[in-house]
C-alpha positions in Angstrom: 8.8 -56.8 -30.5 8.0 -53.7 -28.9 10.4 -50.9 -28.6 10.5 -49.4 -25.3 11.2 -45.7 -25.6 11.1 -43.5 -22.7 10.9 -39.9 -24.0 10.7 -37.4 -21.3 9.6 -33.9 -21.9 11.2 -31.0 -19.9 14.5 -29.3 -19.2 17.5 -30.9 -17.8 19.4 -29.2 -15.0 22.2 -28.2 -17.3 19.8 -26.5 -19.7 18.2 -24.6 -16.8 21.6 -23.5 -15.5 22.6 -22.3 -19.0 19.4 -20.2 -19.3 20.0 -18.7 -15.9 23.6 -17.9 -16.8 22.5 -16.2 -20.0 19.9 -14.2 -18.2 22.4 -13.1 -15.5 24.9 -12.0 -18.2 22.1 -10.0 -20.0 21.2 -8.3 -16.7 24.8 -7.5 -15.9 25.0 -5.7 -19.3 21.6 -4.0 -19.1 21.5 -2.8 -15.5 24.3 -0.2 -15.8 22.7 1.2 -19.0 19.3 1.4 -17.3 20.8 3.2 -14.2 22.7 5.6 -16.4 19.6 6.4 -18.4 17.6 7.0 -15.2 20.2 9.3 -13.8 20.4 11.2 -17.1 16.6 11.5 -17.1 16.5 12.8 -13.5 19.2 15.4 -14.3 17.2 16.6 -17.4 14.0 16.8 -15.3 15.9 18.8 -12.6 17.3 21.2 -15.3 13.8 21.7 -16.6 12.7 22.5 -13.0 15.5 25.0 -12.6 14.5 26.7 -15.8 10.9 26.8 -14.6 12.0 28.5 -11.4 14.0 31.0 -13.4 10.9 31.8 -15.5 8.9 32.2 -12.3 11.5 34.6 -11.1 11.0 36.6 -14.2 7.3 36.7 -13.7 7.8 37.6 -10.0 10.0 40.5 -11.0 7.4 41.8 -13.4 4.5 41.5 -10.9 6.5 42.7 -7.9 6.0 46.3 -6.9 9.7 46.7 -6.2 10.6 45.1 -9.5 13.3 42.9 -8.1 14.1 39.2 -7.9 13.6 37.1 -4.8 15.9 34.5 -3.3 13.0 33.0 -1.2 11.4 30.2 -3.1 8.2 30.5 -1.0 7.6 33.9 -2.5 7.1 32.2 -5.9 4.3 29.9 -4.6 1.7 32.6 -5.3 2.5 32.2 -9.0 2.0 28.4 -9.2 0.1 25.9 -7.1 3.2 23.6 -6.5 6.8 24.6 -6.8 9.0 22.1 -8.7 10.9 19.6 -6.7 14.1 17.8 -7.7 13.5 14.2 -8.8 16.7 13.1 -7.0 15.8 14.8 -3.7 18.0 17.8 -4.1 16.9 21.3 -2.9 16.8 24.4 -5.1 18.3 27.7 -4.1 18.5 31.1 -5.8 21.6 33.2 -5.8 22.9 36.1 -7.8 26.1 36.3 -9.8 29.0 38.4 -8.6 30.9 38.3 -11.9 33.0 35.2 -11.0 30.4 32.4 -11.0 29.9 30.3 -14.2 26.8 28.9 -15.8 26.5 25.3 -16.9 27.7 26.2 -20.4 30.9 27.7 -18.9 30.0 31.4 -19.5 30.5 33.8 -16.7 27.3 35.0 -15.0 27.4 38.8 -14.8 27.0 40.6 -11.5 23.4 40.4 -10.3 22.6 37.7 -12.8 20.1 35.1 -11.6 21.4 31.6 -10.8 19.2 28.7 -9.8 21.2 25.9 -8.0 20.4 22.3 -7.2 22.1 20.5 -4.3 21.9 17.1 -6.0 25.2 15.8 -7.3 25.7 16.4 -11.0 22.6 18.6 -11.5 24.5 21.9 -11.6 23.0 25.3 -12.0 20.8 27.2 -14.4 21.7 30.9 -15.2 18.8 32.9 -16.6 19.5 34.4 -20.1 22.8 32.5 -20.3 21.9 28.8 -20.3 19.5 28.0 -23.1 18.8 24.3 -22.8 
C-alpha cells in the first residue's frame, strides 16, 4: 500500500501575518530611536557650523582694517568658499551680548561678546570664548 502524503512547502497565512506583526512591532520601537538620533546629529552638526562661523569671525576681526567683528554673514564669504548652512534649514545670525544674554552652557555673555544664533528649534546659540563644545 502506498501512503499518500501531501507535503506542501511554503508559509501559511497565519505565519506570514505573525512575521508581519513582529516586523511592525520592531519598526514601532526602532523608528523613534532613529528619528531621535537624526535630530541629535543635526543639532551637533549645526553647533559645529556655529563654532565655524565664530572662528571665521575671529579671522575676520584679525584681517579687518577696523579690527571689529561683523554681523553680516556675507562679509565672511571672502574667507571660505561656502559658508556653513544648517542641516535642519535654520538660518544663522550674529549678535553681540549686552550682559543679559546667556550661552548654551548657561553662562552670561559679556557686553560685546560674540553670539552666533540658529533659528532652527533646539539648536540654540554659540558664544565665542564661552561655549567650548
